[in-house]
C-alpha positions in Angstrom: 26.5 -16.2 15.0 23.3 -17.1 13.3 23.7 -20.4 12.2 26.3 -21.1 15.5 22.8 -20.4 17.3 20.9 -22.8 15.0 23.9 -25.1 15.5 24.3 -25.3 19.2 19.9 -25.2 20.1 18.0 -26.7 17.2 19.0 -30.8 16.2 18.3 -31.2 13.1 17.5 -28.2 11.8 17.4 -29.0 8.1 14.3 -30.9 9.2 12.3 -28.1 8.7 8.5 -29.7 7.5 8.6 -31.5 11.4 6.7 -29.5 13.8 9.1 -29.9 16.6 11.6 -28.5 14.3 9.5 -25.5 13.3 8.6 -25.1 17.1 12.6 -24.9 17.9 13.1 -22.4 15.4 10.4 -20.4 16.5 11.2 -21.0 20.2 14.8 -20.0 19.6 13.9 -16.5 17.6 11.6 -15.7 20.4 13.9 -15.6 23.3 16.9 -13.9 21.4 14.2 -11.1 20.6 12.8 -11.1 23.9 16.6 -11.1 25.5 17.9 -8.5 22.9 14.5 -6.0 23.1 14.5 -6.2 26.6 18.1 -5.5 27.4 17.5 -2.2 24.7 14.5 -1.2 26.2 16.2 -1.0 29.9 19.3 1.0 28.2 17.0 3.2 26.3 14.4 4.1 29.4 17.2 5.0 31.7 18.8 7.5 29.2 15.4 8.7 27.6 14.4 9.4 31.6 18.0 10.8 32.1 18.1 12.8 29.4 14.4 14.2 29.2 14.1 13.1 25.0 10.2 11.9 24.6 12.3 10.5 21.3 14.1 7.8 23.2 11.4 6.8 25.8 9.5 6.2 22.7 12.3 4.0 21.0 12.7 2.2 24.4 8.6 1.4 24.2 8.9 0.2 20.9 11.8 -2.2 22.0 10.0 -3.4 25.1 6.6 -3.9 22.4 8.8 -6.2 20.3 10.0 -8.5 23.2 5.8 -8.4 23.9 5.4 -9.2 20.2 8.2 -12.6 20.2 6.4 -13.7 23.5 3.0 -14.0 22.1 4.7 -14.8 18.6 6.0 -18.3 21.1 2.6 -18.6 22.2 1.0 -18.3 18.4 4.0 -21.0 17.6 3.3 -23.3 20.1 -0.4 -23.3 19.4 -0.6 -23.7 16.0 1.6 -27.1 15.9 -1.0 -28.7 18.4 -2.0 -31.8 16.6 -5.5 -32.5 14.5 -8.1 -32.9 17.2 -12.2 -33.8 16.6 -13.2 -29.9 17.2 -9.9 -28.9 14.5 -9.8 -32.0 11.6 -8.0 -29.6 9.6 -5.2 -28.8 12.5 -4.5 -25.6 14.2 -2.0 -23.8 11.6 -3.8 -20.5 11.3 -3.4 -19.7 15.0 0.4 -18.7 13.7 -1.7 -16.1 11.5 -4.4 -14.7 14.2 -1.3 -14.5 16.8 0.7 -12.4 13.9 -2.4 -10.1 13.7 -2.3 -9.5 17.2 1.5 -8.6 17.2 0.6 -6.4 14.0 -2.2 -4.7 16.6 0.4 -4.0 19.3 2.8 -2.0 17.2 0.1 0.1 15.3 -1.2 0.9 19.5 2.2 1.2 20.2 3.1 3.9 17.4 -0.1 5.6 17.7 0.5 5.9 21.7 4.3 7.6 20.9 2.8 9.9 18.0 0.5 11.8 21.0 3.3 11.6 22.7 5.4 13.6 20.0 2.9 16.0 19.8 2.9 17.0 23.0 6.2 17.7 23.3 6.4 19.7 20.0 3.4 21.4 21.5 5.3 22.3 24.8 8.8 21.6 23.5 12.2 21.4 26.0 15.5 20.6 24.7 16.7 17.7 26.4 20.8 17.1 27.2 22.3 13.8 25.8 25.7 12.3 27.3 28.5 10.5 25.1 26.8 7.1 27.2 23.8 7.8 25.5 25.4 8.5 22.0 26.9 5.2 22.7 23.7 3.5 23.6 21.6 3.9 20.9 24.3 3.9 18.0 24.6 -0.1 20.3 20.8 -0.5 19.5 21.2 0.3 15.9 23.5 -2.2 15.4 21.8 -5.0 17.5 18.7 -4.2 15.5 20.7 -4.7 12.1 21.7 -7.9 13.3 18.1 -9.0 14.3 16.7 -8.5 11.1 19.2 -10.6 9.3 18.4 -13.1 12.0 14.7 -13.4 11.8 14.6 -13.1 8.4 17.2 -16.2 8.1 14.5 -17.8 10.5 11.2 -17.1 8.8 13.1 -18.5 5.8 14.1 -21.7 7.2 10.3 -22.3 8.7 8.5 -19.7 6.3 7.2 -18.1 9.0 4.9 -14.9 8.5 5.2 -13.9 12.1 8.9 -14.1 12.0 8.8 -12.1 8.3 7.3 -9.6 10.4 9.3 -9.8 13.4 12.4 -9.4 10.7 10.6 -6.0 8.8 10.0 -4.3 12.4 14.0 -5.0 13.6 15.0 -3.2 10.3 12.5 0.1 10.7 13.7 -0.1 14.4 17.4 0.3 13.4 16.1 3.4 11.0 14.4 5.2 13.8 16.6 4.8 16.7 19.3 6.1 13.8 17.1 9.1 13.5 16.8 9.3 17.2 20.4 9.3 17.5 21.0 12.3 14.5 18.6 14.0 17.0 20.5 13.8 20.0 23.9 14.9 18.0 21.8 17.7 17.0 20.2 18.8 20.4 23.6 18.2 21.7 25.9 20.2 19.6 22.9 23.0 18.8 20.0 24.7 20.3 17.5 23.2 17.9 14.9 21.4 19.3 13.7 18.5 17.4 13.3 15.7 19.7 9.2 16.4 19.4 9.4 15.9 15.4 12.0 12.9 14.9 9.4 11.5 18.0 6.7 11.2 15.0 9.0 10.1 12.9 9.7 7.0 15.0 6.6 6.5 15.5 5.2 6.7 11.7 8.1 4.4 10.9 6.1 1.9 13.9 2.8 2.4 12.8 4.1 1.8 9.1 5.4 -1.7 10.3 2.3 -2.4 11.7 0.0 -2.0 9.2 2.0 -3.1 6.7 2.1 -6.6 8.5 -1.2 -6.5 10.0 -2.3 -6.5 5.6 -0.3 -9.4 5.0 -1.0 -11.1 8.1 -5.0 -10.5 6.8 -4.6 -11.8 3.6 -3.5 -14.7 5.0 -6.5 -15.3 7.1 -8.8 -14.6 4.3 -6.9 -16.7 1.6 -4.3 -15.5 -0.4 -3.5 -16.5 -4.3 -1.0 -19.3 -3.5 3.1 -18.8 -4.9 3.2 -18.8 -8.6 6.2 -20.8 -8.7 4.6 -24.1 -6.4 1.4 -23.9 -8.6 3.9 -23.8 -11.7 5.3 -27.1 -10.3 2.2 -28.9 -9.8 1.0 -28.1 -13.4 5.0 -29.3 -14.3 4.6 -32.3 -11.8 1.5 -33.5 -13.6 3.2 -33.9 -17.3 5.0 -36.7 -16.3 2.0 -38.7 -16.0 1.0 -41.3 -19.0 -2.4 -40.9 -18.5 -3.2 -37.3 -17.4 -3.7 -35.3 -20.7 -4.1 -31.9 -18.5 -4.9 -30.4 -15.1 -7.3 -27.4 -14.7 -9.7 -26.1 -11.7 -6.9 -26.2 -9.7 -6.9 -24.8 -6.0 -5.0 -24.6 -3.0 -6.6 -23.9 0.6 -3.9 -22.9 3.3 -4.6 -24.3 6.9 -1.2 -22.6 8.1 2.4 -23.6 7.3 3.0 -27.2 6.5 -1.3 -27.6 5.8 -1.1 -26.9 2.1 -4.9 -28.7 0.8 -4.7 -29.0 -2.9 -7.3 -30.0 -5.4 -7.8 -30.1 -9.1 -9.2 -31.7 -12.0 -7.1 -34.3 -14.3 -8.1 -34.7 -17.5 -7.7 -38.5 -18.8 -8.5 -40.2 -22.2 -12.1 -41.3 -22.4 -11.3 -44.8 -23.9 -9.2 -45.5 -21.3 -9.4 -48.3 -18.8 -10.7 -46.2 -15.9 -9.5 -48.8 -13.5 -6.0 -47.9 -14.8 -6.5 -44.4 -15.2 -8.2 -44.2 -11.5 -4.7 -46.1 -10.5 -2.2 -43.7 -11.9 -4.5 -40.8 -10.2 -3.8 -42.3 -7.0 -0.2 -42.4 -7.1 -0.2 -38.5 -8.5 -1.9 -37.7 -5.4 0.8 -40.2 -3.2 3.7 -38.4 -5.6 2.2 -34.8 -4.7 1.7 -35.4 -0.5 5.5 -37.0 -1.1 7.6 -34.0 -2.7 5.1 -31.1 -1.9 3.9 -32.2 2.0 0.0 -31.2 0.6 -2.8 -33.0 1.3 -4.2 -33.6 -2.6 -7.6 -34.6 -4.1 -7.7 -34.9 -7.7 -11.1 -35.3 -9.6 -11.5 -37.5 -13.1 -12.5 -35.5 -16.2 -12.7 -37.8 -19.2 -12.3 -36.4 -22.4 -12.3 -37.1 -26.3 -9.3 -37.1 -27.7 -9.7 -39.1 -30.9 -13.3 -38.2 -32.4 -12.5 -35.7 -35.3 -14.9 -33.6 -35.4 -15.2 -33.0 -31.2 -11.9 -31.8 -31.1 -12.9 -30.0 -34.4 -15.5 -28.5 -32.2 -13.2 -28.4 -29.4 -10.6 -26.3 -31.0 -13.8 -23.8 -32.5 -14.9 -23.3 -29.0 -10.7 -22.7 -28.1 -10.4 -19.7 -30.6 -13.8 -18.3 -30.5 -12.7 -17.6 -26.5 -9.4 -16.1 -27.5 -11.1 -14.2 -30.3 -13.1 -12.3 -27.2 -10.3 -12.1 -25.1 -6.5 -13.5 -25.2 -6.3 -14.4 -21.6 -10.0 -16.6 -21.9 -9.3 -20.1 -22.2 -11.9 -23.4 -22.1 -12.0 -27.0 -20.1 -14.4 -30.0 -19.7 -15.3 -29.9 -23.1 -18.5 -32.2 -24.4 -20.2 -32.6 -27.2 -24.0 -34.3 -27.8 -25.6 -34.8 -30.9 -29.5 -34.4 -31.8 -30.9 -34.5 -35.3 -31.0 -30.8 -36.0 -28.4 -29.0 -33.2 -25.6 -29.9 -31.9 -25.2 -28.9 -28.1 -21.3 -28.0 -27.4 -20.7 -28.0 -23.5 -17.2 -26.5 -21.8 -16.4 -24.0 -18.6 -14.9 -21.1 -19.6 -12.5 -19.6 -17.6 -11.8 -16.2 -17.4 -9.8 -13.6 -15.1 -11.0 -11.8 -11.7 -10.3 -8.8 -13.2 -12.1 -9.0 -16.9 -13.3 -5.7 -18.3 -16.4 -7.6 -18.7 -19.0 -9.4 -17.0 -19.4 -13.0 -16.4 -22.5 -12.8 -18.4 -21.2 -10.9 -21.2 -18.3 -12.7 -21.5 -20.6 -16.0 -22.2 -22.5 -14.0 -24.5 -19.8 -13.1 -26.6 -18.2 -16.3 -26.8 -21.6 -18.1 -27.4 -22.2 -15.6 -30.1 -19.2 -16.1 -31.8 -18.9 -19.8 -32.1 -22.6 -19.7 -33.7 -22.0 -17.1 -35.8 -19.2 -19.8 -37.2 -21.4 -23.1 -36.7 -25.3 -22.2 -36.5 -26.1 -25.5 -35.9 -24.2 -25.5 -32.7 -26.2 -24.6 -29.6 -23.9 -23.6 -26.1 -24.1 -24.4 -22.9 -21.5 -22.3 -20.4 -20.5 -22.4 -17.1 -18.1 -19.1 -16.8 -15.4 -20.2 -13.8 -12.5 -17.6 -12.6 -9.4 -18.6 -11.6 -8.5 -19.7 -8.0 -4.8 -19.3 -8.5 
């Protein structure tokens, strides 16, 4: 069914890097979500009122909140796809995350309200009455929500959308919550147990969990979460094909919304290279990365001495000393200046953000290891943390 809908309503559906195609995916997902959830809301609300079940009414309002989420998601995609302007030179892509967060907050508020209603039902219990039609509607709702889970997951994967991934998870928890309501309805119909309020609390807990989890993921995106490790690794692998590039470091990835990644890093080139040739290759590298990964790339050129035996020996000394302090430590941007009696070793020391020692302690430890082996050397170390 999903593939059929995509084929019918989205032309050139494979071109998911195109903002218009992304918008078409979002529109299709939003409209389908709104229609399904409105229908489920009406059916459950009527059955909930007729049966007097707070659990079914809670489940109904969960569906209408999902419909509202789809409306907000549609608006977010529309705003995020707007082109760059003077006030927003990096585009409006993060508006997709902002609207996703609004959806998450609405889900949390609905969950809290349903939780309080369910507590009231427990304090003032009343056994609801369920007909066969109620049981059929609840069963159909589970099937619809499971289909929406796979539908939203497929659409989210196609355009790498955080809000649609949140909608997918929400649909899955909704199907589980409705399954609990169905169990409650069956138990209430064939026994005298008043478990409707307790099931309502469980449904509300599902809703709260989904909203809080999705909100955390969206906040991480807004604050700046680490990029996909596979994407970073592909950048490193891609750089190996360029003749004059010895290696890269200080890789940074800035996410300004889907399709708006900005990547920067330092590229090491032999210091005896023709600067024009090296610069031309780095320029080509920027263009190639943009074409392959669809990101904006800025590369800083770092000249590295590779044909001086003494420089190479001291670089290896610094690298091994850093590893002795902590195997996760590494160095880059190594330079050496030689005076009459002292040799200055200048380099950046890269340590993990969760290192067991502070930056100052790491600097002192590595410097101490080096001067212990080569007393004539003086270290000028800049401690850094990775951004990827």
